[in-house]
Backbone as CSV, one residue per row, in Angstrom:
resi,resn,N_x,N_y,N_z,CA_x,CA_y,CA_z,C_x,C_y,C_z
1,MET,16.135,8.384,7.591,14.686,8.164,8.073,13.947,7.485,6.987
2,THR,13.563,6.200,7.000,12.579,5.738,6.382,10.832,6.165,6.385
3,THR,10.333,6.545,5.837,8.655,6.972,5.981,8.013,5.858,5.223
4,VAL,7.386,5.087,5.789,6.409,3.980,5.352,5.067,4.465,4.876
5,PHE,4.802,4.294,3.389,3.411,4.688,3.081,2.513,3.450,2.622
6,ILE,1.168,3.517,3.734,0.738,2.179,3.370,-0.571,2.940,2.363
7,ILE,-0.859,2.021,1.473,-1.930,2.469,0.470,-2.778,1.188,0.254
8,SER,-4.116,1.428,0.948,-5.328,0.222,0.751,-6.367,1.045,-0.089
9,ALA,-6.975,-0.344,-0.501,-8.171,0.004,-1.540,-8.833,-1.345,-1.744
10,PRO,-10.408,-1.171,-1.993,-10.963,-2.285,-2.344,-10.453,-2.817,-3.831
11,SER,-10.357,-4.265,-3.923,-9.990,-4.650,-5.465,-10.795,-3.984,-6.350
12,GLY,-10.162,-3.743,-7.634,-10.531,-2.898,-8.621,-10.579,-1.238,-8.363
13,SER,-10.438,-0.567,-7.599,-10.063,0.837,-7.133,-9.256,1.479,-7.824
14,GLY,-8.211,1.075,-8.588,-7.293,1.493,-9.492,-5.789,1.686,-8.536
15,LYS,-5.826,0.844,-7.650,-4.464,1.187,-6.559,-3.474,0.889,-7.089
16,SER,-3.525,-0.829,-7.734,-1.925,-1.157,-8.206,-1.600,0.087,-9.427
17,THR,-2.348,0.239,-10.452,-1.894,1.461,-11.405,-1.449,2.537,-10.908
18,LEU,-2.067,3.280,-9.679,-1.675,4.476,-8.921,-0.466,3.954,-8.320
19,VAL,0.024,3.054,-7.766,1.227,2.868,-6.959,2.318,2.598,-8.033
20,ALA,2.090,1.982,-9.380,2.866,1.774,-10.349,3.340,3.124,-10.936
21,ARG,2.881,3.687,-10.843,2.828,5.598,-11.453,3.484,6.203,-10.425
22,LEU,3.411,6.133,-9.302,3.694,6.624,-8.106,5.255,6.097,-7.930
23,LEU,5.720,4.737,-8.324,6.824,4.413,-8.125,7.809,4.932,-9.237
24,ALA,7.563,5.014,-10.449,7.971,5.768,-11.649,8.271,7.311,-11.560
25,SER,7.162,7.855,-11.100,7.615,9.212,-11.101,8.248,10.116,-9.557
26,VAL,8.154,9.486,-8.563,8.868,9.849,-7.317,9.969,9.260,-7.231
27,PRO,11.214,9.495,-6.909,12.386,9.110,-6.691,12.544,8.762,-5.133
28,GLY,13.425,7.698,-5.118,13.562,7.198,-3.457,12.717,6.547,-2.769
29,LEU,11.765,5.675,-3.630,10.777,4.868,-3.241,11.502,3.293,-3.257
30,MET,10.870,2.590,-2.416,11.407,1.373,-2.756,9.683,0.362,-2.433
31,PHE,9.378,-0.286,-3.163,8.132,-1.066,-3.117,8.224,-2.588,-2.513
32,SER,7.275,-2.515,-1.459,7.062,-4.062,-0.625,6.676,-4.990,-1.379
33,VAL,7.090,-6.054,-2.088,6.305,-7.080,-2.577,5.982,-7.993,-1.963
34,SER,4.797,-7.999,-1.633,4.225,-9.293,-0.368,4.216,-10.623,-1.107
35,TYR,4.368,-11.336,0.073,4.001,-12.979,-0.083,2.750,-13.067,-0.109
36,THR,2.504,-14.033,-0.876,0.905,-14.835,-1.163,1.128,-16.344,-1.239
37,THR,-0.076,-16.946,-0.767,-0.557,-18.233,-1.431,-1.320,-18.567,-2.810
38,ARG,-1.683,-17.241,-2.850,-2.833,-17.597,-4.091,-1.739,-17.733,-5.541
39,PRO,-2.498,-18.374,-6.374,-1.663,-18.464,-7.495,-1.643,-17.415,-8.714
40,LEU,-0.613,-17.413,-9.474,-0.051,-16.286,-10.282,-1.526,-16.173,-11.120
41,ARG,-1.419,-14.632,-11.807,-2.862,-14.452,-12.582,-1.853,-14.063,-14.254
42,GLY,-2.632,-13.888,-14.979,-1.954,-13.527,-16.353,-0.739,-13.249,-16.347
43,GLN,-0.060,-11.856,-16.432,1.271,-11.850,-16.772,2.171,-11.720,-15.584
44,GLU,1.817,-11.780,-14.628,2.534,-11.883,-13.072,3.700,-12.551,-12.971
45,LYS,4.641,-11.984,-12.235,5.992,-12.910,-12.297,6.287,-12.963,-10.931
46,ASP,6.822,-14.225,-10.353,7.508,-14.372,-9.113,8.340,-13.062,-8.850
47,GLY,8.304,-12.487,-7.609,9.777,-11.911,-7.165,9.069,-10.215,-7.455
48,GLU,8.235,-10.113,-8.587,7.796,-8.768,-8.932,6.718,-8.482,-8.344
49,SER,5.413,-9.297,-9.040,4.093,-9.040,-8.565,3.840,-9.239,-7.021
50,TYR,4.278,-10.502,-6.835,4.300,-10.996,-5.238,5.591,-11.782,-5.455
51,HIS,5.757,-12.338,-3.836,6.665,-13.645,-4.052,5.413,-14.984,-3.254
52,PHE,5.442,-15.490,-4.671,4.333,-16.815,-4.388,4.707,-18.042,-3.600
53,VAL,4.359,-18.447,-2.650,4.995,-19.523,-1.838,3.649,-20.511,-1.641
54,THR,4.304,-21.661,-0.772,2.890,-22.310,-0.983,2.149,-22.061,0.636
55,ARG,1.284,-22.744,0.914,0.472,-22.533,2.259,1.373,-22.718,3.485
56,GLU,2.126,-23.931,3.177,2.737,-24.493,3.948,4.062,-23.822,4.702
57,ASP,4.660,-23.065,3.384,5.969,-22.152,3.742,5.221,-20.924,4.730
58,PHE,4.114,-20.367,4.035,3.849,-19.048,4.377,3.384,-19.375,6.026
59,GLU,2.860,-20.489,6.294,2.236,-20.383,7.983,3.775,-20.866,8.470
60,ALA,4.787,-21.723,7.930,5.910,-21.619,8.659,6.526,-20.113,9.102
61,MET,6.787,-19.533,8.186,7.151,-18.223,8.320,6.080,-17.174,9.077
62,ILE,4.685,-17.648,9.570,4.157,-17.177,10.630,4.518,-17.575,11.645
63,ALA,5.050,-18.810,11.700,5.227,-19.610,13.182,6.890,-18.961,13.683
64,ARG,7.594,-18.132,12.673,8.827,-17.861,12.981,8.888,-16.412,13.001
65,GLY,7.417,-15.853,13.120,7.570,-14.334,13.302,8.232,-13.423,12.316
66,GLU,8.041,-14.033,11.114,9.129,-13.262,9.944,7.822,-12.131,9.603
67,PHE,6.668,-12.036,10.053,6.222,-10.979,8.968,5.704,-10.007,9.609
68,LEU,5.481,-8.432,9.205,5.055,-7.195,9.765,3.455,-7.419,10.030
69,GLU,3.139,-7.884,8.957,1.719,-8.193,8.866,1.007,-8.889,8.026
70,TRP,0.063,-9.965,8.605,-0.143,-10.898,7.464,-1.782,-10.747,7.510
71,ALA,-2.427,-11.241,6.433,-3.880,-11.469,6.324,-4.166,-12.545,5.612
72,GLN,-5.450,-13.396,6.057,-5.993,-14.181,4.800,-7.463,-13.532,3.991
73,VAL,-6.966,-13.163,2.741,-8.135,-12.732,1.945,-8.564,-13.677,0.843
74,PHE,-10.045,-13.951,1.071,-10.514,-14.901,-0.172,-9.994,-16.118,0.310
75,GLY,-9.282,-16.614,1.110,-9.019,-17.951,1.011,-7.280,-18.146,0.831
76,ASN,-6.756,-17.001,0.990,-5.378,-17.216,0.693,-4.836,-15.730,1.418
77,TYR,-3.190,-16.394,1.866,-2.418,-15.678,2.702,-1.877,-14.697,1.825
78,TYR,-1.621,-13.277,2.606,-0.814,-12.225,2.173,0.024,-11.393,3.741
79,GLY,1.159,-11.488,2.909,2.089,-10.871,4.105,3.082,-10.293,3.528
80,THR,3.466,-8.979,4.765,4.730,-8.230,4.366,6.139,-8.640,5.608
81,HIS,7.032,-9.224,4.574,8.187,-9.705,5.335,8.834,-8.667,6.075
82,GLN,9.371,-8.823,7.237,10.054,-7.973,8.104,11.334,-7.422,7.368
83,GLY,11.966,-8.208,6.295,12.891,-8.022,5.646,12.976,-6.579,4.775
84,ILE,11.875,-6.511,4.532,11.661,-5.419,3.361,11.823,-3.827,3.836
85,LEU,11.371,-3.755,5.073,11.353,-2.475,5.897,12.867,-2.150,6.435
86,GLU,13.726,-3.368,6.738,15.093,-2.971,6.896,15.828,-2.810,5.618
87,ALA,15.424,-3.573,4.503,16.100,-3.185,3.327,15.873,-1.738,3.189
88,ALA,14.640,-1.323,2.899,14.494,-0.022,2.909,15.412,0.940,3.519
89,ARG,15.337,0.634,5.046,16.183,1.768,6.078,17.770,1.651,5.383
90,ALA,18.390,0.406,5.084,19.428,0.311,4.827,19.648,1.002,3.580
91,ALA,19.185,1.173,2.544,19.091,2.090,1.251,18.815,3.362,1.396
92,GLY,18.137,3.832,2.369,17.740,5.376,2.449,16.769,5.757,1.865
93,ARG,15.540,4.764,1.338,14.465,5.142,0.983,13.282,4.870,1.812
94,ASP,12.342,5.441,0.976,10.738,5.320,1.860,10.145,4.162,1.462
95,LEU,9.260,3.449,2.167,8.665,1.991,1.445,7.072,2.158,1.464
96,VAL,6.904,1.764,0.101,5.599,1.732,-0.182,4.632,0.567,-0.170
97,LEU,3.790,0.231,0.575,3.100,-0.904,0.785,1.763,-1.012,0.049
98,ASP,1.523,-1.914,-0.579,-0.107,-1.868,-1.396,-0.629,-3.207,-0.688
99,ILE,-1.458,-2.958,0.624,-2.049,-3.852,1.525,-3.245,-3.831,1.810
100,ASP,-4.113,-4.809,2.383,-5.592,-4.518,2.335,-5.823,-3.898,4.074
101,VAL,-7.035,-4.044,4.497,-7.312,-2.955,5.404,-6.834,-3.989,6.751
102,GLN,-6.822,-5.001,6.690,-6.594,-5.892,7.747,-5.104,-5.628,7.948
103,GLY,-4.181,-6.122,7.000,-2.745,-5.693,7.116,-2.179,-4.119,7.353
104,ALA,-2.978,-3.490,6.944,-2.749,-1.798,7.328,-2.696,-1.464,8.759
105,ARG,-4.057,-2.081,9.272,-4.050,-2.252,10.844,-2.949,-2.646,11.759
106,GLN,-2.604,-4.007,11.395,-1.266,-4.538,11.747,-0.453,-3.866,11.731
107,LEU,0.092,-3.496,10.501,1.624,-2.444,10.534,1.272,-1.179,11.249
108,LYS,0.071,-0.167,10.944,0.209,0.550,11.622,0.574,0.368,13.185
109,ASP,0.011,-0.569,13.769,0.291,-0.982,15.158,1.850,-1.357,15.246
110,ARG,2.415,-1.710,14.500,4.018,-2.030,14.559,5.057,-0.866,14.077
111,VAL,4.353,-0.017,12.939,5.305,1.340,12.582,3.858,2.474,12.612
112,PRO,3.900,2.932,14.040,2.667,3.883,14.116,3.188,4.982,13.565
113,GLU,4.398,5.600,13.117,4.314,6.848,12.286,4.151,6.622,10.626
114,ALA,3.980,5.549,10.471,3.714,5.369,8.894,1.990,6.000,8.278
115,VAL,2.400,6.447,6.865,1.648,7.345,6.527,0.359,6.167,5.834
116,THR,-0.744,6.412,6.296,-1.919,5.765,5.670,-2.994,6.202,4.600
117,ILE,-3.260,5.782,3.477,-3.893,6.237,2.293,-4.770,5.171,1.835
118,PHE,-5.894,5.725,1.879,-7.128,4.714,1.146,-7.647,5.136,-0.134
119,VAL,-7.988,4.208,-1.034,-8.072,4.734,-2.192,-9.489,4.090,-3.011
120,LEU,-10.016,4.941,-3.098,-11.610,4.771,-3.309,-12.134,5.205,-4.672
121,ALA,-13.166,4.237,-5.049,-13.775,4.250,-6.292,-14.955,5.273,-6.141
122,PRO,-15.321,5.962,-7.306,-16.547,7.043,-7.083,-17.931,6.326,-6.661
123,SER,-18.148,5.620,-6.793,-19.094,4.779,-6.778,-19.072,3.273,-6.843
124,ARG,-20.177,2.337,-6.375,-19.982,1.117,-6.427,-20.389,0.383,-8.008
125,LYS,-21.158,1.288,-8.570,-21.511,1.287,-10.138,-19.782,1.077,-10.703
126,ILE,-19.066,1.987,-10.543,-17.976,2.499,-11.236,-17.133,1.186,-10.835
127,LEU,-16.804,0.714,-9.514,-16.206,-0.285,-8.861,-16.812,-1.216,-9.614
128,GLU,-17.841,-1.939,-9.889,-18.308,-3.015,-10.699,-17.797,-2.915,-11.849
129,ASP,-17.852,-1.900,-12.791,-17.474,-1.655,-14.091,-15.712,-2.021,-13.995
130,ARG,-15.153,-1.565,-13.357,-13.677,-1.715,-13.103,-13.588,-3.458,-13.153
131,LEU,-14.243,-3.844,-12.325,-13.876,-5.238,-11.977,-13.874,-6.201,-13.342
132,ARG,-15.228,-5.558,-13.923,-15.493,-6.417,-15.081,-14.907,-6.292,-15.980
133,ALA,-14.556,-4.901,-16.319,-13.568,-4.756,-17.381,-12.091,-5.701,-17.330
134,ARG,-11.803,-5.784,-16.221,-10.156,-6.769,-16.171,-10.555,-7.709,-16.611
135,GLY,-11.527,-8.570,-16.758,-12.005,-9.788,-17.100,-11.169,-11.043,-16.711
136,GLU,-10.769,-10.650,-15.328,-9.859,-11.695,-14.732,-11.073,-12.514,-13.707
137,ASP,-12.157,-12.311,-13.406,-12.684,-13.212,-12.204,-14.443,-13.510,-12.752
138,ARG,-14.745,-14.637,-11.965,-15.923,-15.138,-12.533,-16.828,-13.861,-12.071
139,GLU,-18.213,-14.432,-12.232,-19.490,-13.494,-11.690,-19.343,-13.685,-10.039
140,ASP,-19.383,-14.886,-9.504,-19.569,-15.156,-7.925,-18.172,-14.425,-7.469
141,VAL,-17.044,-14.262,-8.115,-16.273,-13.638,-7.584,-15.809,-11.911,-7.346
142,ILE,-16.598,-11.666,-8.411,-17.144,-10.147,-8.352,-18.088,-9.821,-7.474
143,GLU,-19.166,-10.626,-7.495,-20.034,-10.168,-6.225,-19.320,-10.526,-4.952
144,ARG,-18.510,-11.423,-4.605,-17.953,-11.352,-3.432,-16.790,-10.196,-3.223
145,ARG,-16.238,-9.606,-4.406,-15.222,-8.621,-4.129,-16.022,-7.474,-3.899
146,LEU,-17.372,-7.240,-4.094,-18.132,-6.349,-3.976,-18.706,-6.532,-2.611
147,ARG,-18.995,-7.244,-2.317,-19.382,-7.316,-0.749,-18.228,-7.027,0.248
148,GLU,-17.339,-7.238,-0.237,-15.955,-7.102,0.803,-15.772,-5.690,0.780
149,ALA,-16.021,-5.118,-0.690,-15.692,-3.413,-0.927,-16.671,-2.590,0.028
150,ALA,-17.555,-3.400,0.513,-18.918,-2.411,0.866,-18.366,-2.424,2.614
151,VAL,-17.714,-3.600,3.120,-17.228,-3.549,4.462,-15.859,-2.871,4.345
152,GLU,-15.101,-2.934,3.417,-13.301,-2.117,3.591,-13.594,-0.532,3.448
153,ILE,-14.670,-0.415,2.706,-15.003,1.174,2.777,-15.143,1.827,4.162
154,GLN,-15.926,1.291,4.974,-16.088,1.529,6.476,-15.098,2.040,7.207
155,LYS,-13.668,1.770,6.673,-12.853,1.673,7.549,-11.815,2.757,7.019
156,TYR,-12.302,3.672,6.001,-11.828,5.169,5.427,-11.020,5.447,6.561
157,LYS,-12.086,5.909,7.719,-11.846,6.619,8.731,-10.804,6.827,9.575
158,ASP,-9.680,5.418,9.581,-8.869,4.892,10.178,-7.769,5.482,9.203
159,TYR,-7.944,6.079,8.092,-6.703,6.590,7.324,-6.345,8.001,7.408
160,ASP,-5.086,8.206,7.247,-4.546,9.493,7.220,-5.482,10.684,5.904
161,TYR,-5.001,9.935,4.679,-5.930,10.363,3.794,-6.841,9.712,3.082
162,VAL,-7.923,10.150,1.915,-8.767,9.058,1.260,-8.451,9.798,0.039
163,LEU,-8.476,9.064,-0.946,-8.280,9.546,-2.360,-9.439,9.101,-3.277
164,ILE,-10.170,9.894,-3.776,-11.202,9.207,-4.564,-10.844,9.230,-6.168
165,ASN,-10.728,7.967,-6.618,-10.265,7.711,-7.863,-11.051,7.792,-8.835
166,ARG,-11.214,9.286,-9.263,-11.978,9.344,-10.618,-11.641,9.488,-11.589
167,GLU,-10.124,9.869,-11.579,-9.394,10.368,-13.396,-8.272,10.247,-12.913
168,LEU,-7.641,9.321,-13.794,-6.164,8.175,-13.407,-4.863,9.708,-13.106
169,ALA,-4.971,10.810,-14.281,-4.220,11.399,-14.147,-4.258,12.434,-12.783
170,GLU,-5.363,12.965,-12.531,-5.760,13.671,-11.075,-5.158,12.830,-9.936
171,SER,-5.494,11.698,-9.868,-5.228,10.759,-8.598,-3.954,10.556,-8.581
172,ASP,-3.258,10.515,-9.614,-2.121,10.317,-9.975,-1.271,11.275,-8.982
173,ALA,-1.191,12.722,-9.421,-0.920,14.128,-8.815,-1.167,14.089,-7.539
174,VAL,-2.674,13.724,-7.086,-2.446,13.849,-5.664,-1.739,12.721,-4.975
175,LEU,-1.811,11.663,-5.389,-1.004,10.596,-4.584,0.646,11.283,-4.252
176,SER,0.967,11.580,-5.545,2.626,12.231,-5.544,2.504,13.403,-4.497
177,ALA,1.628,14.269,-4.618,1.614,15.302,-3.805,1.772,14.865,-2.274
178,ILE,0.933,13.971,-2.138,0.966,13.514,-0.669,1.973,12.984,-0.192
179,VAL,3.127,12.003,-0.939,3.961,11.612,-0.679,5.291,12.765,-0.543
180,ARG,5.534,13.461,-1.122,6.191,14.850,-1.430,6.111,15.628,0.072
181,ALA,4.806,15.722,0.298,4.417,16.736,1.238,4.702,16.076,2.455
182,GLU,4.579,14.898,2.744,4.951,13.923,3.953,6.524,14.052,4.288
183,ARG,7.238,14.058,3.031,8.590,14.168,2.682,9.170,15.452,4.041
184,ILE,8.606,16.485,3.184,8.912,17.798,3.934,8.676,17.892,5.077
185,ARG,7.506,17.576,5.810,7.064,17.664,7.104,8.040,16.793,7.768
186,ARG,8.622,15.583,7.471,9.211,14.579,8.153,10.854,15.283,8.022
187,ASP,11.555,15.786,7.115,12.585,16.695,6.813,12.917,17.713,7.799
188,ARG,11.855,18.398,8.003,11.531,19.740,8.906,12.245,19.279,10.273
189,ILE,13.617,19.150,10.119,14.263,18.958,11.808,15.140,19.899,12.014
190,GLU,15.430,20.019,13.377,16.228,20.859,13.806,17.449,21.211,13.568
191,ASP,18.285,20.011,12.983,19.518,20.508,12.271,19.687,21.247,11.109
192,GLN,18.439,21.104,10.212,18.451,22.178,8.981,17.956,23.285,9.364
193,LEU,17.256,23.584,10.451,16.701,24.843,10.942,17.447,25.496,11.617
194,GLU,18.075,25.129,12.412,19.094,25.715,13.341,20.093,26.791,12.558
195,PRO,20.848,26.515,11.263,21.803,27.334,10.673,20.958,28.650,9.975
196,ILE,19.404,28.280,9.839,18.848,29.509,9.394,18.379,30.486,10.542
197,LEU,18.041,29.595,11.510,17.717,30.426,12.876,19.179,31.359,13.538
198,GLU,19.987,31.024,13.480,21.278,31.314,13.722,21.395,33.039,13.021
199,THR,20.823,32.801,11.775,21.506,34.322,10.901,20.368,35.344,11.585
200,PHE,19.250,34.907,12.033,18.298,36.057,12.840,18.764,36.378,14.253
201,ARG,19.814,35.496,15.023,19.949,35.935,16.199,21.372,36.952,16.133
202,THR,21.362,37.976,17.246,22.107,39.130,17.243,22.968,38.695,18.272
């Protein structure tokens, strides 16, 4: 059985770093590489960071019903192709998705048993500092991301877990613990318990 882990956060909260560390430290996980129409940034590679496609191709995939979820964020499309969930199930792995609150809501409707985790910076000031430290965005883009973050954080109540990313090592440990605990809860099934219970029967 495949468990779907949905991880969301305002831009600059440290989500991508935490997801990368999770994938490196916890076995049996598959990362869902989203499709997007935005251009590549920095050292990103097609097929690793995202599947980069044209707006026309993305809209054609929407029309064909190929996405589990999709959203338009800052003028660009982002989406999760349904094939990744099928691939994770075939491989017997759990699926990790790094998606925004719009996509998370859609995917939760499609996969109600999905586990949702919201990552949050300790304060607006720290989030702003992290955005500026990346050195990727113009001033107007940073301000827009901060405004968007103020809206996104209001959705934290829709998530199963909220992880305040104060310190990387601590947050990494908490995220890994959530995944491992959810696996234990999922795997507590009758065919495993029955042999134990049988030993107590007279």
